[in-house]
C-alpha positions as CSV (number, residue, x, y, z in Angstrom):
1,M,0.0,0.0,0.0
2,P,1.4,3.5,-0.9
3,A,2.6,5.4,2.1
4,L,0.1,8.2,1.7
5,L,-2.8,5.7,1.7
6,T,-1.4,4.0,4.8
7,N,-1.2,7.5,6.5
8,W,-4.8,8.2,5.4
9,K,-6.0,4.9,7.0
10,N,-4.1,5.5,10.1
11,F,-5.4,9.1,10.3
12,C,-8.9,8.1,9.8
13,E,-8.7,5.3,12.4
14,G,-7.3,7.8,14.9
15,T,-3.9,6.0,15.3
16,A,-1.8,8.8,13.6
17,E,-2.0,12.6,13.4
18,F,-1.5,14.7,10.3
19,D,-2.2,18.2,9.1
20,K,-5.0,18.2,6.6
21,S,-2.4,19.5,4.0
22,H,-0.6,16.2,4.1
23,F,-3.4,14.6,2.0
24,L,-3.4,17.3,-0.8
25,A,-2.1,14.9,-3.3
26,L,-4.3,11.9,-2.2
27,F,-6.3,12.0,-5.5
28,H,-3.3,12.7,-7.9
29,Q,-3.3,9.1,-8.9
30,D,-5.8,6.5,-10.1
31,Y,-7.3,3.8,-7.8
32,D,-9.4,0.9,-8.6
33,E,-12.9,0.7,-7.0
34,E,-11.7,-1.7,-4.3
35,A,-9.0,0.8,-3.2
36,L,-11.4,3.8,-3.3
37,A,-13.9,1.7,-1.2
38,Q,-11.1,1.3,1.4
39,L,-10.2,4.8,1.2
40,L,-13.7,6.1,1.6
41,R,-15.2,3.6,3.9
42,F,-15.2,6.2,6.8
43,F,-17.9,8.2,5.0
44,D,-21.6,7.8,4.3
45,R,-22.6,7.6,0.6
46,S,-19.1,6.3,-0.3
47,D,-20.5,4.6,-3.4
48,Q,-21.6,8.0,-4.8
49,L,-18.1,9.4,-3.9
50,I,-16.4,6.6,-5.6
51,K,-18.4,7.3,-8.9
52,R,-17.5,11.0,-8.7
53,I,-13.8,10.5,-8.1
54,S,-13.8,7.8,-11.0
55,R,-15.6,10.4,-13.2
56,F,-13.2,13.2,-12.2
57,R,-10.0,11.0,-12.8
58,A,-11.4,9.9,-16.3
59,A,-12.1,13.7,-17.2
60,W,-8.6,14.6,-16.0
61,H,-7.0,12.1,-18.4
62,R,-9.2,13.3,-21.2
63,R,-8.4,17.0,-20.4
64,R,-4.7,16.1,-20.5
65,K,-5.0,14.4,-23.9
66,R,-7.5,17.0,-25.2
67,E,-10.0,14.3,-26.1
68,T,-13.1,16.2,-25.1
69,L,-14.2,18.8,-27.7
70,L,-16.9,21.4,-27.2
71,S,-18.0,23.9,-29.8
72,E,-17.9,27.4,-28.5
73,I,-21.7,27.4,-28.4
74,E,-21.7,24.3,-26.4
75,A,-19.1,25.6,-24.0
76,C,-21.0,29.0,-23.5
77,A,-24.2,27.1,-22.9
78,L,-22.6,24.9,-20.2
79,A,-21.0,27.9,-18.5
80,M,-24.2,29.8,-18.2
81,K,-26.0,26.7,-16.9
82,D,-23.2,26.4,-14.2
83,L,-23.6,30.0,-13.2
84,V,-27.4,29.7,-13.1
85,E,-27.2,26.6,-11.0
86,K,-24.8,28.2,-8.5
87,S,-26.8,31.5,-8.4
88,V,-29.0,29.9,-5.6
89,A,-26.1,31.1,-3.3
90,F,-26.6,34.7,-4.4
91,E,-30.3,34.4,-3.8
92,A,-29.9,32.9,-0.4
93,F,-27.4,35.5,0.7
94,G,-29.3,38.5,-0.8
95,E,-26.6,39.3,-3.3
96,R,-28.9,41.2,-5.7
97,D,-26.0,42.6,-7.8
98,L,-24.7,39.1,-8.5
99,M,-28.2,38.0,-9.2
100,A,-28.6,40.8,-11.6
101,L,-25.3,40.0,-13.3
102,T,-26.4,36.3,-13.6
103,N,-29.5,37.4,-15.5
104,R,-27.8,39.8,-17.9
105,V,-24.3,38.7,-18.7
106,T,-23.5,37.2,-22.1
107,P,-21.1,34.2,-22.3
108,I,-18.3,34.7,-24.9
109,V,-15.1,32.8,-25.5
110,T,-11.9,34.9,-25.5
111,G,-8.4,34.1,-27.0
112,S,-6.8,36.9,-24.9
113,V,-5.0,35.4,-21.8
114,A,-4.4,39.0,-20.5
115,D,-8.1,40.0,-20.6
116,F,-9.1,36.7,-19.0
117,E,-6.5,37.0,-16.2
118,Q,-7.6,40.6,-15.6
119,A,-11.2,39.5,-15.2
120,A,-10.4,36.4,-13.2
121,Q,-8.3,38.4,-10.6
122,A,-10.7,41.4,-10.3
123,D,-12.1,41.8,-6.8
124,W,-15.6,42.5,-8.4
125,P,-17.3,40.7,-9.6
126,N,-15.3,37.4,-10.2
127,R,-13.5,37.0,-6.8
128,E,-16.7,38.2,-4.9
129,K,-18.6,35.6,-6.7
130,Q,-16.2,32.9,-5.6
131,V,-16.2,34.2,-2.0
132,V,-20.1,34.1,-1.9
133,L,-20.2,30.6,-3.4
134,G,-17.5,29.4,-0.9
135,D,-19.4,30.8,2.1
136,Y,-22.7,29.2,0.8
137,F,-21.4,25.8,0.1
138,D,-19.3,25.7,3.3
139,E,-22.6,25.8,5.2
140,K,-24.0,22.8,3.2
141,W,-21.6,20.1,4.2
142,S,-23.5,17.4,6.1
143,V,-20.2,16.0,7.8
144,H,-17.8,17.8,9.9
145,G,-14.6,17.2,11.8
146,P,-11.0,16.6,11.1
147,I,-11.5,13.7,8.8
148,M,-14.0,15.7,6.6
149,D,-11.6,18.6,6.6
150,A,-8.8,16.4,5.3
151,L,-11.0,14.9,2.7
152,L,-12.0,18.4,1.4
153,E,-8.4,19.3,1.3
154,A,-7.7,16.3,-0.8
155,F,-10.5,17.1,-3.1
156,Y,-9.3,20.6,-3.5
157,G,-5.8,19.4,-4.2
158,A,-7.1,17.1,-7.0
159,A,-7.2,20.1,-9.4
160,N,-6.5,23.2,-7.1
161,S,-10.2,24.1,-7.7
162,Y,-13.0,24.8,-5.2
163,D,-15.4,24.2,-8.0
164,L,-14.2,20.7,-8.4
165,Q,-14.0,20.3,-4.6
166,W,-17.7,20.9,-4.5
167,Y,-18.3,18.5,-7.5
168,L,-16.3,15.7,-5.8
169,G,-17.9,16.2,-2.3
170,A,-21.5,16.9,-3.4
171,P,-22.7,13.5,-2.0
172,L,-21.8,14.9,1.4
173,M,-23.5,18.2,0.8
174,D,-27.1,19.3,1.4
175,T,-27.7,20.8,-2.1
176,T,-29.4,20.1,-5.3
177,V,-26.9,22.2,-7.3
178,D,-25.7,20.2,-10.4
179,F,-21.9,20.6,-10.5
180,E,-21.6,18.4,-13.7
181,H,-21.7,21.5,-15.9
182,F,-18.5,22.8,-14.6
183,L,-16.8,19.4,-14.7
184,R,-17.6,19.1,-18.4
185,L,-16.2,22.5,-19.1
186,W,-13.0,21.7,-17.1
187,E,-12.7,18.4,-18.9
188,A,-12.7,20.2,-22.2
189,G,-10.1,22.6,-21.0
190,Y,-12.2,25.6,-20.3
191,D,-12.2,28.1,-17.5
192,T,-14.5,30.9,-16.6
193,A,-14.4,34.5,-15.2
194,L,-17.3,36.8,-14.4
195,T,-17.3,40.4,-15.5
196,E,-20.1,43.1,-15.3
197,V,-20.9,42.5,-19.0
198,H,-19.7,38.9,-19.9
199,L,-19.1,35.5,-18.6
200,L,-15.6,35.0,-20.2
201,L,-14.4,31.5,-21.2
202,I,-11.0,30.6,-22.2
203,R,-9.5,27.3,-23.2
204,V,-6.5,26.9,-21.2
205,S,-3.4,24.6,-21.6
206,D,-2.0,22.6,-18.6
């Protein structure tokens, strides 16, 4: 058994202590279903978690090989579906400005890395959107404690993305939000950033 899996087993069984960051790379490799079942046996709905992790790893490989192709029209449609799904957070927190943006922005694909990075790093509205989503989904986890914190750290570390953390952990979340739209975009190599006029998309290279 790889050392990291042994550490995870001992940590979850309470026979060893680690900081949650120790498990950032837990899902940087493929596991068969038996290994995943052992890894996730400490959680309810482990069967659903296994399906999502397997789906994510398959998407990771297709992204690396650029095997998943979406037309710009398809990508824009998925990006808007993802934004609308997640806008429940804006409504719940009374974020009227973000709700208004959701209702009026137009999705477009840009080839300008500079324009995209400027939008992605802007405090408003893109970073504010992510802060609100993070606060909202943090309240939706149905499991709490050090083991859950470590699992979420591992989910984040799988692709350095909170959106994918939410996708992977959704079976342990009290929400009906469909995170599949974002995974399909990510699988095809796209990233998104919200501006006051557009929902920008760019196809990135790893």
